[in-house]
N, C-alpha and C positions, 0 to 999 in steps of 0.2 A: 503494501499499498504505499502510497505518497506520501513524505510532510506535509503535514500543514503548510508550513507555508509556500511548497511549490502546489499547495491543495490549490491553497491562494490566490499564488498571481500567476501563474497558466506558466505562458513563454519568456515571462518577464523579468521571471526567477531567478533563469538562468541570464542574464545580463548583468546582476546585481556584481559586487564588490568578490569575487574566490573567499576571503575569509568570512562572507556573509554568508554566502550560500555553503560552505560549509558546516559552517556551524547551524543552521535551518536547516538542512540536510539529513541531520545523525539521527537515524529512526529509535534511537534508545536516549534520545534528549542529548542534556548538552552544560554546561559553564563557563564563567565566564567571569571574570575577576579584572580590579581595576578601581580608581578614584571619581567621585565627586565631589561637589562642591551642590549644597543646599539649599536654599532659599524659599520663605513663604510671602505670602500677604501678609503686607502691613496693619493691616485692621485688625483690632479685634476679633469678627463674626470673619474673615478669613482663618484667621490662625487655630477658629473653634472648629472650624468646616473642614478646614487640613486635619487636626487631631483626632474628630468624628468618623472623618474617610478613614483614617491609620497610616496617610500617606509621614512620610519617614520628617525626626525632626533636620534642624536650621544647621549645618555643618559647613563647615570649609575641611578640603581634603579628606572627605570621610572615603574610607572602604567600599566597596560595594563588590558584594555576591552576589550574581546569575544565575542559580541553577533550574533548568527547566525538566521535569520529569513527563514523558510519555503514557498517554495509556489510550488506546484506541485510536480517535479521531481528536482525541482534547489532551493540550499539553497544561500541566503544569507550571508555572512558574516562580518563584520563590526568589524575594531580590532580600541579599539582607544589607541593610546601611548601615555598618557596626555593627550593635548589637538588638535597632533595632530591623524587622521584618514584615515586610508587604509580600502576603501574598497574590495571584489572580490564575483562573480558568483562561482559556483561553481553547476556540473553537471555529470552523469556518461556517455558515452557514449564509446560503442566496447570496453566495459570490462576495462576501465581507468580513468582517474580522468582529468576532465576541470576544468582548474580556470581560471576564465577574471578579469585581473586589465588593466582597459581602452582599447585602442584598440589592447592590445596581451592578445592571447589563448597560457593558457600552457597546456603541457600532460603532465601525470605524470602516474607512477606506481608506486602502495601503495600495501604493505606485511605490517600483521599484525601480531603481535608473540604474547608468552602473555606477552613477557613485555612491548610490544606498538604497535607503527607502524613508518612506514618506507617508505618514498616520495622522489621520483627522478624521474628527469621532466626530456622526452623524445625526444617530440620536441616540438614545436611552430609554430604559426600563428600572423603575425601581419596582421589585418584589411582583414583574414580570407585568405590571400597569404602565403601557407606554409614556411616556415627562413628555410636555407639550417642547417646540423646541426652546420658546425662550428659556426653559426649567432647562434646559441640555446642559453638562458644563459644557463647555471648549479647550478639548486636550491636543493638543499637535505633540507628534516625537517627529525626532529624523535622530537616526540611524547610518554614520556615514565610512563607507570601509575604508581600509587604506592595508597594505601588506602584512601589519602584524596585528589591526586588531580593527576597532571602530570609534567613534566621538559617539555622543550618544546627549540628544537636549531633547527633556522632556518638559513641557508648558501645560500644568493642567489652570485653567480660571472659572472662575462661575459666572453668570451674569447677575450685574448689581450689587458686585462683590470685589469683583475682579480679579488677581492672581491671589494661583489658591497655595500654589507648590510649584516650583524647578528645578532640578534638577539636572549636571550639566558636565560632562565629563568624560571617559576615555577605560573603555575595555579589550582588556583578552581572551581571548580563547584561552581552557585549562586543559 
């Protein structure tokens, strides 16, 4: 069976940088390690929402470990920001990536290129109830590959609240 990201991206998968293609094409999953800078929104509301959502705390030069475990057509993503763990599940539905975190499912449009991947949230549901677009968190992710690893830039904002969390850094496959 084809891996999750190969199924999601189709022929575009083969055009990605070798390091990303190799990491996402392992039937048994994979592991990557690196370092990120995590920032959170500045308002009390943004910080409260980020904490309730389980997002990592702020920190410079924070160690990051990403472990991907494959179970059938789904992947579990376990991200360790220092001692803080943030886990999600991912699967493909109707040609889109779905990522579950707690009671929220986010649906992403994912595009691949010779530079890497770009993710953009396009809808969400809470406890399987679709959220109106005005309440869907805006999430954008860039993973840009090079010969040794990839840079990541994850940005999540909430309408009417502003930035919730952002983490930027580099990881390398283990």
